[in-house]
C-alpha positions in Angstrom: 9.8 -4.7 9.9 13.8 -4.7 10.5 16.3 -2.2 9.1 17.7 -4.5 6.6 14.1 -5.1 4.6 14.2 -1.3 4.4 17.6 -0.9 2.7 16.5 -3.9 0.5 13.6 -2.2 -0.4 15.2 1.2 -1.1 17.4 -0.7 -3.6 15.1 -1.8 -6.1 11.6 0.1 -5.7 12.3 2.6 -8.1 12.2 -0.1 -10.7 10.8 -3.4 -9.8 7.8 -4.5 -11.6 6.0 -4.6 -8.3 6.5 -1.8 -6.7 6.0 0.1 -10.0 2.8 -1.4 -10.5 1.4 -0.4 -7.2 2.1 2.8 -8.1 0.2 2.5 -11.5 -2.7 1.3 -9.3 -2.8 3.8 -6.8 -2.6 6.8 -9.4 -5.3 5.1 -11.1 -7.2 4.9 -8.0 -6.8 8.3 -6.5 -7.3 10.1 -9.8 -11.1 8.8 -10.0 -11.0 8.8 -6.2 -9.8 12.5 -5.3 -9.3 16.3 -6.6 -5.7 16.0 -7.8 -4.0 19.4 -8.7 -2.5 22.7 -7.5 -3.9 22.9 -3.8 -4.5 19.5 -3.1 -2.7 17.7 -0.5 -1.9 13.9 -0.1 -1.0 12.3 3.1 1.2 8.7 2.9 0.7 6.8 5.9 3.3 4.4 6.7 5.6 5.9 3.8 8.5 3.8 4.2 11.4 5.0 1.8 9.1 7.3 0.0 8.7 6.1 -3.6 5.3 6.7 -3.8 5.9 10.2 -2.4 7.2 11.2 -5.5 4.2 9.8 -7.7 1.6 11.3 -5.5 3.8 14.8 -5.5 2.6 14.5 -9.1 -0.9 14.9 -8.2 -0.5 18.0 -5.5 1.4 18.3 -2.3 2.7 15.1 -0.9 3.4 14.7 2.7 4.7 11.3 4.1 4.5 9.7 7.7 6.3 6.8 9.3 7.0 5.4 12.9 10.4 4.0 11.4 13.3 6.3 11.4 15.5 4.2 9.3 12.5 4.6 6.7 12.2 8.4 7.0 16.2 8.5 7.0 15.7 6.9 3.2 13.0 8.7 2.1 14.4 11.9 3.1 17.2 11.3 0.6 14.5 11.6 -2.0 13.8 15.1 -1.5 10.2 14.5 -3.0 7.8 15.8 0.2 7.4 16.8 3.8 8.3 14.1 6.3 6.7 13.5 9.8 7.7 10.7 12.3 4.3 9.6 13.4 2.4 6.4 14.7 -0.7 5.5 12.1 -2.7 5.0 15.2 -2.0 8.9 16.6 -1.3 10.8 13.5 0.1 14.1 14.0 -2.1 16.4 12.1 -5.3 18.5 12.4 -8.6 17.2 11.5 -9.6 17.7 7.7 -6.3 18.3 6.5 -5.9 16.1 3.5 -7.8 15.8 -0.1 -6.6 12.2 0.5 -5.1 9.6 2.5 -3.1 6.5 1.2 -2.5 3.6 3.6 -0.6 1.5 1.7 0.8 -2.1 3.0 0.3 -0.6 6.1 -2.5 -2.3 8.2 -1.7 -5.8 8.1 1.5 -4.8 10.2 -0.6 -2.8 12.8 -2.4 -4.7 16.3 -5.2 -2.4 16.0 -6.0 -1.7 12.6 -9.2 0.2 13.2 -7.6 2.6 15.4 -5.4 3.7 12.8 -7.9 3.6 10.2 -9.9 6.2 12.7 -7.0 8.1 12.2 -7.2 8.6 8.8 -10.6 9.4 8.8 -10.4 12.1 11.3 -7.3 14.0 9.4 -9.0 13.4 5.7 -11.6 16.3 4.6 -15.0 15.6 4.5 -15.9 13.6 1.1 -12.1 13.0 0.6 -10.8 9.3 0.2 -8.7 6.7 2.1 -6.9 4.5 -0.4 -5.7 1.2 1.4 -3.7 -2.0 0.0 -3.4 -4.9 2.0 -1.8 -8.3 1.1 -4.8 -10.8 0.3 -5.5 -14.6 1.2 -4.7 -15.9 4.5 -3.5 -19.0 3.2 -0.7 -17.3 0.8 1.0 -16.7 4.3 4.6 -17.3 3.7 8.3 -16.4 5.1 7.3 -13.0 3.0 5.0 -12.3 5.3 7.2 -13.2 8.6 10.0 -10.9 7.3 7.8 -7.9 7.1 6.3 -8.3 10.2 2.6 -8.7 8.9 -0.1 -9.3 11.7 -2.5 -10.5 8.9 -3.4 -11.2 5.4 -7.2 -10.1 4.6 -10.0 -11.4 3.3 -12.6 -8.8 1.2 -14.9 -9.4 4.1 -12.1 -8.4 7.2 -11.4 -5.5 5.4 -14.7 -4.2 5.2 -15.6 -4.6 8.6 -12.7 -3.0 9.5 -13.3 0.0 7.4 -16.8 0.2 8.5 -15.8 0.2 12.4 -13.4 3.2 11.5 -16.7 5.1 10.3 -15.5 5.2 6.8 -18.0 4.0 3.7 -16.6 1.5 1.4 -16.6 2.8 -1.8 -14.8 0.2 -3.8 -12.8 -2.8 -3.0 -11.0 -5.0 -6.0 -8.2 -7.7 -6.1 -5.0 -6.8 -7.8 -1.9 -8.5 -9.2 -4.2 -11.1 -10.5 -1.8 -12.6 -13.0 0.7 -13.6 -10.1 -2.2 -15.2 -7.8 -1.3 -18.8 -9.6 2.3 -18.2 -9.6 2.3 -17.2 -5.7 -0.1 -19.9 -4.4 1.9 -22.6 -5.9 5.4 -21.5 -5.0 4.6 -20.5 -1.9 3.0 -24.0 -1.0 6.3 -25.6 -2.3 8.5 -23.3 0.0 5.9 -24.7 2.7 6.8 -28.5 1.7 10.6 -27.7 1.4 11.3 -25.0 4.2 14.6 -26.1 6.1 16.3 -23.8 8.3 16.6 -20.8 6.0 15.9 -17.0 7.7 12.7 -15.4 6.1 13.1 -12.9 3.4 10.6 -10.6 1.9 10.0 -11.2 -1.9 10.5 -8.1 -3.5 9.5 -8.6 -7.2 13.2 -9.3 -8.4 13.6 -10.1 -11.9 16.3 -10.1 -14.7 15.5 -7.0 -17.0 13.5 -8.5 -20.0 11.1 -9.9 -17.5 10.9 -7.0 -15.1 10.1 -5.0 -18.5 7.5 -7.4 -19.6 5.9 -7.4 -15.9 6.1 -3.8 -15.6 3.9 -3.7 -19.2 1.5 -6.3 -17.5 0.9 -4.2 -14.4 0.4 -0.8 -16.5 -2.3 -2.9 -18.3 -3.9 -4.1 -14.9 -4.1 -0.8 -13.8 -6.0 0.6 -17.2 -8.5 -2.2 -16.5 -8.7 -1.4 -12.8 -9.7 2.0 -14.2 -13.4 0.6 -15.7 -13.4 -2.6 -13.5 -12.6 -4.6 -10.6 -10.7 -7.7 -10.8 -12.0 -11.0 -9.5 -8.6 -12.6 -8.2 -5.6 -11.5 -7.2 -2.6 -11.1 -4.5 -3.5 -7.9 -3.1 -6.7 -6.1 -2.2 -7.7 -2.5 -3.1 -10.1 -0.7 -1.2 -11.2 3.0 -2.0 -12.8 4.3 1.2 -15.1 7.2 1.5 -15.3 10.1 4.7 -18.8 11.1 4.6 -19.9 14.5 4.6 -21.5 15.3 7.3 
């Protein structure tokens, strides 16, 4: 991802419904899948500009790692977590170091996502959780994916296969951002028909304040729903995988 996109992300992710909603969803999953509280350590792989680390810091000690210097510089401004420059496919941490590992919209960027998932398994404690989010549905591919340097969008089958190949047990998988599937499908199909020669840019969930507040409230409700049931449709996939106790 180019440096300009990191700066665009940093400017909106504290308040935009899309980013706030992702934090709601991940917090819901982590509080059910991992031990939280004093002494718990969480690793956010591909931490970007660090907004998720602030949420993780409420649950325990948070550590962020990213390969992009621009992302780490922006994350450091938050002073919310320890930071480390590290490739997701060669994590700079000891075995069994973390109660849970998150990889949030990360592995779709990688040439070898299974290698990265194996590394997340290695640094996760036995019995610990790896929480993954990825963009869903190859047919939703758009300029958004190009701008963010995605290699792929996922189906549940592909994500299950990669997680299992890394030696992790898939405990739960659900779609997310359910209400936005149909609008995203319509908008991205329309853009494909009327593409022109514009430069690809990422959709960052920008909305006027009243609409942003309404969409944020919806995402809070979706996170509550995800606490009791999987969602049948959405623009993203969520996966909770478990490192087995040998």
